[in-house]
N, CA, C and O atoms as a GROMACS GRO file, in nm:
protein
  548
    1UNK      N    1   0.128  -0.790  -2.324
    1UNK     CA    2   0.242  -0.789  -2.233
    1UNK      C    3   0.195  -0.762  -2.091
    1UNK      O    4   0.122  -0.667  -2.065
    2UNK      N    5   0.239  -0.848  -2.000
    2UNK     CA    6   0.213  -0.826  -1.858
    2UNK      C    7   0.334  -0.754  -1.799
    2UNK      O    8   0.446  -0.803  -1.805
    3UNK      N    9   0.310  -0.637  -1.743
    3UNK     CA   10   0.417  -0.555  -1.689
    3UNK      C   11   0.434  -0.587  -1.541
    3UNK      O   12   0.342  -0.568  -1.462
    4UNK      N   13   0.552  -0.636  -1.503
    4UNK     CA   14   0.582  -0.668  -1.364
    4UNK      C   15   0.643  -0.547  -1.295
    4UNK      O   16   0.593  -0.502  -1.192
    5UNK      N   17   0.750  -0.495  -1.351
    5UNK     CA   18   0.810  -0.370  -1.306
    5UNK      C   19   0.877  -0.304  -1.426
    5UNK      O   20   0.855  -0.347  -1.540
    6UNK      N   21   0.956  -0.202  -1.402
    6UNK     CA   22   1.013  -0.128  -1.516
    6UNK      C   23   1.110  -0.212  -1.598
    6UNK      O   24   1.134  -0.181  -1.714
    7UNK      N   25   1.167  -0.316  -1.541
    7UNK     CA   26   1.266  -0.396  -1.612
    7UNK      C   27   1.212  -0.530  -1.661
    7UNK      O   28   1.267  -0.588  -1.755
    8UNK      N   29   1.106  -0.580  -1.599
    8UNK     CA   30   1.059  -0.715  -1.631
    8UNK      C   31   0.917  -0.711  -1.683
    8UNK      O   32   0.830  -0.648  -1.624
    9UNK      N   33   0.895  -0.779  -1.794
    9UNK     CA   34   0.760  -0.796  -1.848
    9UNK      C   35   0.751  -0.936  -1.908
    9UNK      O   36   0.851  -0.996  -1.946
   10UNK      N   37   0.628  -0.986  -1.914
   10UNK     CA   38   0.604  -1.122  -1.963
   10UNK      C   39   0.516  -1.113  -2.086
   10UNK      O   40   0.418  -1.038  -2.089
   11UNK      N   41   0.550  -1.189  -2.187
   11UNK     CA   42   0.471  -1.194  -2.309
   11UNK      C   43   0.343  -1.274  -2.282
   11UNK      O   44   0.346  -1.374  -2.211
   12UNK      N   45   0.232  -1.229  -2.336
   12UNK     CA   46   0.104  -1.297  -2.317
   12UNK      C   47   0.105  -1.439  -2.371
   12UNK      O   48   0.033  -1.526  -2.322
   13UNK      N   49   0.189  -1.464  -2.473
   13UNK     CA   50   0.194  -1.597  -2.532
   13UNK      C   51   0.260  -1.699  -2.439
   13UNK      O   52   0.237  -1.819  -2.454
   14UNK      N   53   0.340  -1.653  -2.343
   14UNK     CA   54   0.406  -1.744  -2.249
   14UNK      C   55   0.310  -1.794  -2.142
   14UNK      O   56   0.336  -1.896  -2.078
   15UNK      N   57   0.199  -1.724  -2.122
   15UNK     CA   58   0.101  -1.762  -2.020
   15UNK      C   59  -0.006  -1.848  -2.087
   15UNK      O   60  -0.070  -1.805  -2.182
   16UNK      N   61  -0.023  -1.969  -2.035
   16UNK     CA   62  -0.121  -2.061  -2.091
   16UNK      C   63  -0.236  -2.076  -1.991
   16UNK      O   64  -0.215  -2.114  -1.876
   17UNK      N   65  -0.357  -2.044  -2.036
   17UNK     CA   66  -0.475  -2.052  -1.949
   17UNK      C   67  -0.574  -2.150  -2.009
   17UNK      O   68  -0.610  -2.142  -2.127
   18UNK      N   69  -0.615  -2.244  -1.925
   18UNK     CA   70  -0.719  -2.338  -1.965
   18UNK      C   71  -0.829  -2.334  -1.861
   18UNK      O   72  -0.807  -2.291  -1.748
   19UNK      N   73  -0.946  -2.378  -1.899
   19UNK     CA   74  -1.061  -2.373  -1.809
   19UNK      C   75  -1.104  -2.515  -1.775
   19UNK      O   76  -1.117  -2.602  -1.861
   20UNK      N   77  -1.126  -2.534  -1.645
   20UNK     CA   78  -1.167  -2.665  -1.594
   20UNK      C   79  -1.291  -2.646  -1.509
   20UNK      O   80  -1.329  -2.533  -1.477
   21UNK      N   81  -1.354  -2.756  -1.474
   21UNK     CA   82  -1.474  -2.747  -1.391
   21UNK      C   83  -1.435  -2.712  -1.249
   21UNK      O   84  -1.340  -2.767  -1.194
   22UNK      N   85  -1.509  -2.620  -1.193
   22UNK     CA   86  -1.482  -2.576  -1.056
   22UNK      C   87  -1.548  -2.669  -0.957
   22UNK      O   88  -1.651  -2.730  -0.986
   23UNK      N   89  -1.489  -2.680  -0.839
   23UNK     CA   90  -1.550  -2.760  -0.734
   23UNK      C   91  -1.633  -2.669  -0.645
   23UNK      O   92  -1.626  -2.546  -0.656
   24UNK      N   93  -1.710  -2.729  -0.557
   24UNK     CA   94  -1.786  -2.652  -0.460
   24UNK      C   95  -1.926  -2.621  -0.508
   24UNK      O   96  -1.969  -2.670  -0.613
   25UNK      N   97  -1.998  -2.539  -0.431
   25UNK     CA   98  -2.137  -2.509  -0.464
   25UNK      C   99  -2.149  -2.424  -0.590
   25UNK      O  100  -2.057  -2.350  -0.624
   26UNK      N  101  -2.259  -2.436  -0.657
   26UNK     CA  102  -2.280  -2.357  -0.777
   26UNK      C  103  -2.407  -2.397  -0.849
   26UNK      O  104  -2.436  -2.349  -0.958
   27UNK      N  105  -2.483  -2.487  -0.787
   27UNK     CA  106  -2.608  -2.527  -0.849
   27UNK      C  107  -2.585  -2.616  -0.969
   27UNK      O  108  -2.488  -2.692  -0.975
   28UNK      N  109  -2.675  -2.607  -1.065
   28UNK     CA  110  -2.666  -2.692  -1.183
   28UNK      C  111  -2.550  -2.654  -1.273
   28UNK      O  112  -2.496  -2.739  -1.345
   29UNK      N  113  -2.510  -2.528  -1.269
   29UNK     CA  114  -2.402  -2.483  -1.357
   29UNK      C  115  -2.270  -2.551  -1.327
   29UNK      O  116  -2.187  -2.567  -1.417
   30UNK      N  117  -2.248  -2.592  -1.203
   30UNK     CA  118  -2.118  -2.647  -1.165
   30UNK      C  119  -2.089  -2.776  -1.242
   30UNK      O  120  -1.973  -2.808  -1.265
   31UNK      N  121  -2.191  -2.848  -1.282
   31UNK     CA  122  -2.171  -2.972  -1.357
   31UNK      C  123  -2.164  -2.951  -1.508
   31UNK      O  124  -2.126  -3.043  -1.581
   32UNK      N  125  -2.201  -2.834  -1.555
   32UNK     CA  126  -2.208  -2.810  -1.700
   32UNK      C  127  -2.098  -2.721  -1.753
   32UNK      O  128  -2.049  -2.742  -1.864
   33UNK      N  129  -2.058  -2.622  -1.675
   33UNK     CA  130  -1.966  -2.520  -1.726
   33UNK      C  131  -1.826  -2.534  -1.666
   33UNK      O  132  -1.811  -2.571  -1.549
   34UNK      N  133  -1.727  -2.505  -1.745
   34UNK     CA  134  -1.589  -2.504  -1.698
   34UNK      C  135  -1.551  -2.359  -1.673
   34UNK      O  136  -1.506  -2.289  -1.764
   35UNK      N  137  -1.568  -2.313  -1.550
   35UNK     CA  138  -1.544  -2.172  -1.519
   35UNK      C  139  -1.413  -2.148  -1.445
   35UNK      O  140  -1.363  -2.035  -1.446
   36UNK      N  141  -1.355  -2.250  -1.382
   36UNK     CA  142  -1.230  -2.231  -1.308
   36UNK      C  143  -1.115  -2.217  -1.407
   36UNK      O  144  -1.105  -2.294  -1.504
   37UNK      N  145  -1.028  -2.121  -1.383
   37UNK     CA  146  -0.914  -2.097  -1.471
   37UNK      C  147  -0.790  -2.162  -1.412
   37UNK      O  148  -0.764  -2.151  -1.291
   38UNK      N  149  -0.713  -2.228  -1.496
   38UNK     CA  150  -0.586  -2.286  -1.455
   38UNK      C  151  -0.478  -2.222  -1.539
   38UNK      O  152  -0.470  -2.244  -1.660
   39UNK      N  153  -0.394  -2.142  -1.474
   39UNK     CA  154  -0.288  -2.070  -1.543
   39UNK      C  155  -0.158  -2.147  -1.527
   39UNK      O  156  -0.126  -2.194  -1.418
   40UNK      N  157  -0.084  -2.161  -1.636
   40UNK     CA  158   0.047  -2.226  -1.634
   40UNK      C  159   0.148  -2.132  -1.698
   40UNK      O  160   0.125  -2.079  -1.806
   41UNK      N  161   0.261  -2.112  -1.628
   41UNK     CA  162   0.367  -2.024  -1.678
   41UNK      C  163   0.501  -2.086  -1.647
   41UNK      O  164   0.529  -2.119  -1.532
   42UNK      N  165   0.584  -2.102  -1.750
   42UNK     CA  166   0.715  -2.163  -1.735
   42UNK      C  167   0.815  -2.056  -1.697
   42UNK      O  168   0.847  -1.967  -1.777
   43UNK      N  169   0.866  -2.064  -1.574
   43UNK     CA  170   0.959  -1.961  -1.526
   43UNK      C  171   1.097  -1.977  -1.588
   43UNK      O  172   1.174  -1.881  -1.590
   44UNK      N  173   1.131  -2.095  -1.638
   44UNK     CA  174   1.263  -2.115  -1.698
   44UNK      C  175   1.274  -2.049  -1.835
   44UNK      O  176   1.383  -2.015  -1.879
   45UNK      N  177   1.161  -2.031  -1.902
   45UNK     CA  178   1.164  -1.966  -2.034
   45UNK      C  179   1.184  -1.816  -2.023
   45UNK      O  180   1.233  -1.752  -2.116
   46UNK      N  181   1.146  -1.759  -1.908
   46UNK     CA  182   1.162  -1.614  -1.889
   46UNK      C  183   1.306  -1.585  -1.845
   46UNK      O  184   1.369  -1.666  -1.777
   47UNK      N  185   1.354  -1.470  -1.885
   47UNK     CA  186   1.490  -1.429  -1.848
   47UNK      C  187   1.485  -1.353  -1.716
   47UNK      O  188   1.487  -1.230  -1.713
   48UNK      N  189   1.477  -1.429  -1.607
   48UNK     CA  190   1.472  -1.368  -1.474
   48UNK      C  191   1.612  -1.365  -1.415
   48UNK      O  192   1.691  -1.456  -1.439
   49UNK      N  193   1.642  -1.261  -1.336
   49UNK     CA  194   1.770  -1.261  -1.265
   49UNK      C  195   1.776  -1.382  -1.170
   49UNK      O  196   1.673  -1.423  -1.118
   50UNK      N  197   1.895  -1.438  -1.147
   50UNK     CA  198   1.905  -1.559  -1.064
   50UNK      C  199   1.850  -1.541  -0.922
   50UNK      O  200   1.786  -1.631  -0.869
   51UNK      N  201   1.875  -1.426  -0.861
   51UNK     CA  202   1.825  -1.405  -0.724
   51UNK      C  203   1.673  -1.396  -0.722
   51UNK      O  204   1.609  -1.443  -0.628
   52UNK      N  205   1.614  -1.337  -0.826
   52UNK     CA  206   1.468  -1.329  -0.834
   52UNK      C  207   1.407  -1.467  -0.857
   52UNK      O  208   1.302  -1.499  -0.800
   53UNK      N  209   1.472  -1.548  -0.940
   53UNK     CA  210   1.422  -1.683  -0.965
   53UNK      C  211   1.424  -1.766  -0.837
   53UNK      O  212   1.334  -1.847  -0.813
   54UNK      N  213   1.526  -1.746  -0.757
   54UNK     CA  214   1.535  -1.819  -0.629
   54UNK      C  215   1.424  -1.776  -0.534
   54UNK      O  216   1.360  -1.859  -0.470
   55UNK      N  217   1.401  -1.644  -0.525
   55UNK     CA  218   1.292  -1.593  -0.439
   55UNK      C  219   1.156  -1.640  -0.490
   55UNK      O  220   1.067  -1.670  -0.412
   56UNK      N  221   1.142  -1.644  -0.622
   56UNK     CA  222   1.016  -1.688  -0.682
   56UNK      C  223   0.988  -1.833  -0.647
   56UNK      O  224   0.875  -1.868  -0.613
   57UNK      N  225   1.089  -1.918  -0.654
   57UNK     CA  226   1.071  -2.059  -0.620
   57UNK      C  227   1.031  -2.074  -0.474
   57UNK      O  228   0.947  -2.158  -0.440
   58UNK      N  229   1.090  -1.992  -0.386
   58UNK     CA  230   1.057  -2.000  -0.244
   58UNK      C  231   0.915  -1.949  -0.218
   58UNK      O  232   0.841  -2.008  -0.140
   59UNK      N  233   0.877  -1.839  -0.284
   59UNK     CA  234   0.744  -1.782  -0.263
   59UNK      C  235   0.634  -1.868  -0.326
   59UNK      O  236   0.524  -1.879  -0.271
   60UNK      N  237   0.663  -1.929  -0.440
   60UNK     CA  238   0.561  -2.008  -0.509
   60UNK      C  239   0.530  -2.136  -0.433
   60UNK      O  240   0.415  -2.180  -0.431
   61UNK      N  241   0.629  -2.196  -0.371
   61UNK     CA  242   0.607  -2.316  -0.292
   61UNK      C  243   0.552  -2.430  -0.376
   61UNK      O  244   0.612  -2.467  -0.477
   62UNK      N  245   0.436  -2.485  -0.334
   62UNK     CA  246   0.376  -2.599  -0.404
   62UNK      C  247   0.318  -2.560  -0.540
   62UNK      O  248   0.288  -2.648  -0.621
   63UNK      N  249   0.302  -2.433  -0.565
   63UNK     CA  250   0.246  -2.391  -0.694
   63UNK      C  251   0.346  -2.407  -0.806
   63UNK      O  252   0.308  -2.400  -0.923
   64UNK      N  253   0.475  -2.428  -0.774
   64UNK     CA  254   0.576  -2.446  -0.878
   64UNK      C  255   0.612  -2.595  -0.886
   64UNK      O  256   0.640  -2.660  -0.786
   65UNK      N  257   0.609  -2.647  -1.010
   65UNK     CA  258   0.645  -2.788  -1.030
   65UNK      C  259   0.797  -2.802  -1.033
   65UNK      O  260   0.870  -2.703  -1.030
   66UNK      N  261   0.843  -2.926  -1.039
   66UNK     CA  262   0.987  -2.951  -1.043
   66UNK      C  263   1.050  -2.896  -1.171
   66UNK      O  264   1.169  -2.865  -1.174
   67UNK      N  265   0.968  -2.886  -1.276
   67UNK     CA  266   1.017  -2.834  -1.404
   67UNK      C  267   1.020  -2.682  -1.409
   67UNK      O  268   1.061  -2.625  -1.510
   68UNK      N  269   0.978  -2.616  -1.302
   68UNK     CA  270   0.978  -2.470  -1.299
   68UNK      C  271   0.852  -2.407  -1.355
   68UNK      O  272   0.852  -2.288  -1.385
   69UNK      N  273   0.746  -2.485  -1.370
   69UNK     CA  274   0.619  -2.432  -1.422
   69UNK      C  275   0.533  -2.391  -1.303
   69UNK      O  276   0.507  -2.472  -1.214
   70UNK      N  277   0.488  -2.267  -1.303
   70UNK     CA  278   0.398  -2.219  -1.198
   70UNK      C  279   0.255  -2.244  -1.242
   70UNK      O  280   0.215  -2.204  -1.351
   71UNK      N  281   0.178  -2.311  -1.155
   71UNK     CA  282   0.039  -2.344  -1.183
   71UNK      C  283  -0.048  -2.271  -1.080
   71UNK      O  284  -0.033  -2.291  -0.960
   72UNK      N  285  -0.138  -2.187  -1.130
   72UNK     CA  286  -0.228  -2.113  -1.042
   72UNK      C  287  -0.371  -2.152  -1.078
   72UNK      O  288  -0.413  -2.141  -1.193
   73UNK      N  289  -0.444  -2.197  -0.978
   73UNK     CA  290  -0.584  -2.237  -0.995
   73UNK      C  291  -0.672  -2.125  -0.941
   73UNK      O  292  -0.661  -2.088  -0.824
   74UNK      N  293  -0.759  -2.069  -1.024
   74UNK     CA  294  -0.847  -1.960  -0.984
   74UNK      C  295  -0.992  -2.002  -1.004
   74UNK      O  296  -1.037  -2.023  -1.116
   75UNK      N  297  -1.065  -2.014  -0.893
   75UNK     CA  298  -1.206  -2.050  -0.903
   75UNK      C  299  -1.292  -1.973  -0.804
   75UNK      O  300  -1.393  -2.023  -0.756
   76UNK      N  301  -1.250  -1.851  -0.773
   76UNK     CA  302  -1.325  -1.768  -0.678
   76UNK      C  303  -1.458  -1.720  -0.736
   76UNK      O  304  -1.557  -1.706  -0.663
   77UNK      N  305  -1.459  -1.694  -0.865
   77UNK     CA  306  -1.575  -1.631  -0.927
   77UNK      C  307  -1.652  -1.730  -1.012
   77UNK      O  308  -1.606  -1.842  -1.036
   78UNK      N  309  -1.770  -1.689  -1.056
   78UNK     CA  310  -1.857  -1.779  -1.132
   78UNK      C  311  -1.844  -1.763  -1.283
   78UNK      O  312  -1.911  -1.833  -1.359
   79UNK      N  313  -1.759  -1.670  -1.327
   79UNK     CA  314  -1.742  -1.652  -1.472
   79UNK      C  315  -1.598  -1.679  -1.512
   79UNK      O  316  -1.505  -1.660  -1.433
   80UNK      N  317  -1.581  -1.725  -1.634
   80UNK     CA  318  -1.447  -1.755  -1.685
   80UNK      C  319  -1.360  -1.630  -1.687
   80UNK      O  320  -1.244  -1.634  -1.647
   81UNK      N  321  -1.417  -1.520  -1.734
   81UNK     CA  322  -1.336  -1.398  -1.751
   81UNK      C  323  -1.282  -1.346  -1.618
   81UNK      O  324  -1.166  -1.306  -1.610
   82UNK      N  325  -1.366  -1.346  -1.514
   82UNK     CA  326  -1.319  -1.297  -1.384
   82UNK      C  327  -1.216  -1.392  -1.324
   82UNK      O  328  -1.119  -1.347  -1.262
   83UNK      N  329  -1.235  -1.522  -1.341
   83UNK     CA  330  -1.136  -1.618  -1.292
   83UNK      C  331  -1.005  -1.607  -1.370
   83UNK      O  332  -0.897  -1.621  -1.312
   84UNK      N  333  -1.015  -1.582  -1.499
   84UNK     CA  334  -0.896  -1.564  -1.583
   84UNK      C  335  -0.817  -1.443  -1.536
   84UNK      O  336  -0.695  -1.449  -1.520
   85UNK      N  337  -0.886  -1.332  -1.513
   85UNK     CA  338  -0.819  -1.210  -1.467
   85UNK      C  339  -0.762  -1.228  -1.326
   85UNK      O  340  -0.655  -1.176  -1.296
   86UNK      N  341  -0.833  -1.302  -1.241
   86UNK     CA  342  -0.785  -1.328  -1.106
   86UNK      C  343  -0.656  -1.409  -1.110
   86UNK      O  344  -0.563  -1.380  -1.034
   87UNK      N  345  -0.647  -1.509  -1.196
   87UNK     CA  346  -0.526  -1.590  -1.208
   87UNK      C  347  -0.409  -1.505  -1.257
   87UNK      O  348  -0.297  -1.517  -1.206
   88UNK      N  349  -0.434  -1.420  -1.355
   88UNK     CA  350  -0.327  -1.333  -1.406
   88UNK      C  351  -0.281  -1.236  -1.298
   88UNK      O  352  -0.161  -1.215  -1.281
   89UNK      N  353  -0.375  -1.178  -1.225
   89UNK     CA  354  -0.339  -1.084  -1.117
   89UNK      C  355  -0.257  -1.153  -1.010
   89UNK      O  356  -0.162  -1.094  -0.957
   90UNK      N  357  -0.292  -1.277  -0.978
   90UNK     CA  358  -0.217  -1.349  -0.876
   90UNK      C  359  -0.075  -1.382  -0.922
   90UNK      O  360   0.018  -1.381  -0.842
   91UNK      N  361  -0.059  -1.412  -1.051
   91UNK     CA  362   0.075  -1.436  -1.106
   91UNK      C  363   0.158  -1.309  -1.101
   91UNK      O  364   0.275  -1.312  -1.061
   92UNK      N  365   0.099  -1.198  -1.141
   92UNK     CA  366   0.171  -1.070  -1.139
   92UNK      C  367   0.210  -1.032  -0.995
   92UNK      O  368   0.321  -0.986  -0.972
   93UNK      N  369   0.119  -1.052  -0.900
   93UNK     CA  370   0.151  -1.022  -0.760
   93UNK      C  371   0.266  -1.109  -0.710
   93UNK      O  372   0.354  -1.062  -0.638
   94UNK      N  373   0.264  -1.236  -0.746
   94UNK     CA  374   0.370  -1.328  -0.706
   94UNK      C  375   0.504  -1.283  -0.762
   94UNK      O  376   0.605  -1.284  -0.692
   95UNK      N  377   0.506  -1.244  -0.889
   95UNK     CA  378   0.630  -1.200  -0.951
   95UNK      C  379   0.678  -1.066  -0.894
   95UNK      O  380   0.798  -1.044  -0.880
   96UNK      N  381   0.584  -0.977  -0.862
   96UNK     CA  382   0.625  -0.849  -0.800
   96UNK      C  383   0.685  -0.871  -0.662
   96UNK      O  384   0.781  -0.805  -0.625
   97UNK      N  385   0.627  -0.964  -0.586
   97UNK     CA  386   0.683  -0.995  -0.454
   97UNK      C  387   0.823  -1.054  -0.468
   97UNK      O  388   0.911  -1.025  -0.387
   98UNK      N  389   0.843  -1.138  -0.570
   98UNK     CA  390   0.974  -1.200  -0.590
   98UNK      C  391   1.077  -1.099  -0.640
   98UNK      O  392   1.197  -1.118  -0.619
   99UNK      N  393   1.032  -0.993  -0.706
   99UNK     CA  394   1.124  -0.894  -0.761
   99UNK      C  395   1.183  -0.804  -0.654
   99UNK      O  396   1.286  -0.740  -0.676
  100UNK      N  397   1.119  -0.796  -0.538
  100UNK     CA  398   1.166  -0.707  -0.431
  100UNK      C  399   1.278  -0.775  -0.355
  100UNK      O  400   1.261  -0.883  -0.299
  101UNK      N  401   1.395  -0.709  -0.354
  101UNK     CA  402   1.508  -0.762  -0.279
  101UNK      C  403   1.488  -0.732  -0.131
  101UNK      O  404   1.458  -0.618  -0.095
  102UNK      N  405   1.504  -0.832  -0.044
  102UNK     CA  406   1.490  -0.805   0.099
  102UNK      C  407   1.609  -0.722   0.148
  102UNK      O  408   1.722  -0.738   0.101
  103UNK      N  409   1.580  -0.634   0.243
  103UNK     CA  410   1.688  -0.554   0.299
  103UNK      C  411   1.777  -0.644   0.383
  103UNK      O  412   1.727  -0.725   0.460
  104UNK      N  413   1.909  -0.632   0.368
  104UNK     CA  414   1.997  -0.718   0.449
  104UNK      C  415   1.987  -0.681   0.597
  104UNK      O  416   1.981  -0.563   0.633
  105UNK      N  417   1.986  -0.783   0.679
  105UNK     CA  418   1.976  -0.761   0.823
  105UNK      C  419   2.113  -0.724   0.876
  105UNK      O  420   2.212  -0.790   0.848
  106UNK      N  421   2.116  -0.617   0.953
  106UNK     CA  422   2.240  -0.575   1.018
  106UNK      C  423   2.232  -0.614   1.164
  106UNK      O  424   2.137  -0.578   1.234
  107UNK      N  425   2.330  -0.687   1.210
  107UNK     CA  426   2.329  -0.733   1.348
  107UNK      C  427   2.342  -0.614   1.442
  107UNK      O  428   2.425  -0.525   1.421
  108UNK      N  429   2.260  -0.613   1.544
  108UNK     CA  430   2.266  -0.506   1.644
  108UNK      C  431   2.288  -0.568   1.781
  108UNK      O  432   2.266  -0.687   1.801
  109UNK      N  433   2.332  -0.484   1.874
  109UNK     CA  434   2.354  -0.532   2.010
  109UNK      C  435   2.260  -0.456   2.102
  109UNK      O  436   2.226  -0.341   2.074
  110UNK      N  437   2.218  -0.519   2.213
  110UNK     CA  438   2.129  -0.449   2.305
  110UNK      C  439   2.202  -0.332   2.371
  110UNK      O  440   2.323  -0.339   2.397
  111UNK      N  441   2.128  -0.226   2.397
  111UNK     CA  442   2.188  -0.108   2.460
  111UNK      C  443   2.214  -0.136   2.608
  111UNK      O  444   2.159  -0.230   2.665
  112UNK      N  445   2.296  -0.053   2.668
  112UNK     CA  446   2.328  -0.068   2.809
  112UNK      C  447   2.202  -0.050   2.894
  112UNK      O  448   2.182  -0.122   2.991
  113UNK      N  449   2.119   0.045   2.856
  113UNK     CA  450   1.995   0.069   2.931
  113UNK      C  451   1.902  -0.051   2.925
  113UNK      O  452   1.840  -0.086   3.025
  114UNK      N  453   1.890  -0.115   2.808
  114UNK     CA  454   1.802  -0.231   2.799
  114UNK      C  455   1.856  -0.347   2.880
  114UNK      O  456   1.778  -0.424   2.937
  115UNK      N  457   1.988  -0.362   2.885
  115UNK     CA  458   2.046  -0.467   2.968
  115UNK      C  459   2.015  -0.443   3.116
  115UNK      O  460   1.978  -0.535   3.189
  116UNK      N  461   2.031  -0.317   3.159
  116UNK     CA  462   2.005  -0.284   3.300
  116UNK      C  463   1.858  -0.304   3.335
  116UNK      O  464   1.827  -0.357   3.442
  117UNK      N  465   1.767  -0.263   3.246
  117UNK     CA  466   1.624  -0.283   3.272
  117UNK      C  467   1.590  -0.431   3.282
  117UNK      O  468   1.509  -0.470   3.366
  118UNK      N  469   1.651  -0.512   3.198
  118UNK     CA  470   1.627  -0.656   3.202
  118UNK      C  471   1.673  -0.714   3.335
  118UNK      O  472   1.602  -0.793   3.397
  119UNK      N  473   1.792  -0.675   3.378
  119UNK     CA  474   1.845  -0.728   3.504
  119UNK      C  475   1.764  -0.680   3.624
  119UNK      O  476   1.743  -0.754   3.720
  120UNK      N  477   1.718  -0.553   3.618
  120UNK     CA  478   1.634  -0.501   3.728
  120UNK      C  479   1.501  -0.577   3.734
  120UNK      O  480   1.451  -0.606   3.842
  121UNK      N  481   1.445  -0.608   3.619
  121UNK     CA  482   1.321  -0.684   3.615
  121UNK      C  483   1.339  -0.823   3.673
  121UNK      O  484   1.253  -0.873   3.746
  122UNK      N  485   1.452  -0.887   3.638
  122UNK     CA  486   1.480  -1.020   3.692
  122UNK      C  487   1.499  -1.014   3.844
  122UNK      O  488   1.453  -1.102   3.916
  123UNK      N  489   1.567  -0.910   3.891
  123UNK     CA  490   1.591  -0.895   4.036
  123UNK      C  491   1.458  -0.874   4.109
  123UNK      O  492   1.434  -0.934   4.214
  124UNK      N  493   1.372  -0.790   4.052
  124UNK     CA  494   1.242  -0.763   4.114
  124UNK      C  495   1.158  -0.890   4.119
  124UNK      O  496   1.094  -0.919   4.220
  125UNK      N  497   1.159  -0.966   4.010
  125UNK     CA  498   1.081  -1.089   4.005
  125UNK      C  499   1.133  -1.189   4.107
  125UNK      O  500   1.055  -1.258   4.173
  126UNK      N  501   1.267  -1.198   4.121
  126UNK     CA  502   1.327  -1.286   4.220
  126UNK      C  503   1.289  -1.247   4.362
  126UNK      O  504   1.264  -1.333   4.445
  127UNK      N  505   1.285  -1.115   4.390
  127UNK     CA  506   1.246  -1.067   4.523
  127UNK      C  507   1.102  -1.104   4.553
  127UNK      O  508   1.070  -1.145   4.665
  128UNK      N  509   1.013  -1.090   4.454
  128UNK     CA  510   0.872  -1.126   4.472
  128UNK      C  511   0.860  -1.274   4.506
  128UNK      O  512   0.785  -1.311   4.596
  129UNK      N  513   0.934  -1.358   4.434
  129UNK     CA  514   0.926  -1.501   4.459
  129UNK      C  515   0.988  -1.537   4.594
  129UNK      O  516   0.941  -1.629   4.662
  130UNK      N  517   1.093  -1.466   4.633
  130UNK     CA  518   1.156  -1.493   4.763
  130UNK      C  519   1.063  -1.461   4.879
  130UNK      O  520   1.073  -1.523   4.984
  131UNK      N  521   0.974  -1.364   4.862
  131UNK     CA  522   0.880  -1.327   4.968
  131UNK      C  523   0.769  -1.430   4.986
  131UNK      O  524   0.692  -1.420   5.081
  132UNK      N  525   0.758  -1.528   4.897
  132UNK     CA  526   0.652  -1.627   4.904
  132UNK      C  527   0.682  -1.738   5.004
  132UNK      O  528   0.594  -1.818   5.036
  133UNK      N  529   0.804  -1.745   5.054
  133UNK     CA  530   0.843  -1.853   5.144
  133UNK      C  531   0.778  -1.841   5.280
  133UNK      O  532   0.705  -1.747   5.308
  134UNK      N  533   0.808  -1.940   5.364
  134UNK     CA  534   0.755  -1.939   5.501
  134UNK      C  535   0.821  -1.828   5.581
  134UNK      O  536   0.936  -1.791   5.558
  135UNK      N  537   0.747  -1.777   5.674
  135UNK     CA  538   0.801  -1.673   5.762
  135UNK      C  539   0.860  -1.743   5.885
  135UNK      O  540   0.792  -1.818   5.954
  136UNK      N  541   0.988  -1.716   5.910
  136UNK     CA  542   1.054  -1.782   6.025
  136UNK      C  543   1.048  -1.689   6.147
  136UNK      O  544   1.040  -1.567   6.133
  137UNK      N  545   1.051  -1.750   6.268
  137UNK     CA  546   1.044  -1.672   6.392
  137UNK      C  547   1.172  -1.606   6.425
  137UNK      O  548   1.181  -1.536   6.526
   0.00000   0.00000   0.00000
């Protein structure tokens, strides 16, 4: 079981990990070994709250397919086990970020002092520019 928070956990059987060949440098091993981990997790099968599912879709971006499957490619490390753990950690981090409700923004108005400072700054700047003109006799 992958624990996301106190209310949400994911069964290990829902996470599908396969290994593919990694790209990039790696010497002779890069052509022989499949060390990159590709994690696939179907978000529609999990019982997520609707608001969390919406945030998850926004946070996942291109990593989520049209069918709601999140695909994470992990190839930072040279071993299967470390790449596997990295993919799982990235999925858990993504789900934890989606579980946090954003604080609602409360509209505020500028204070009287900030308005006065702004106008004084504009007046000062205008005076500086006015002094740049030609001097008349």
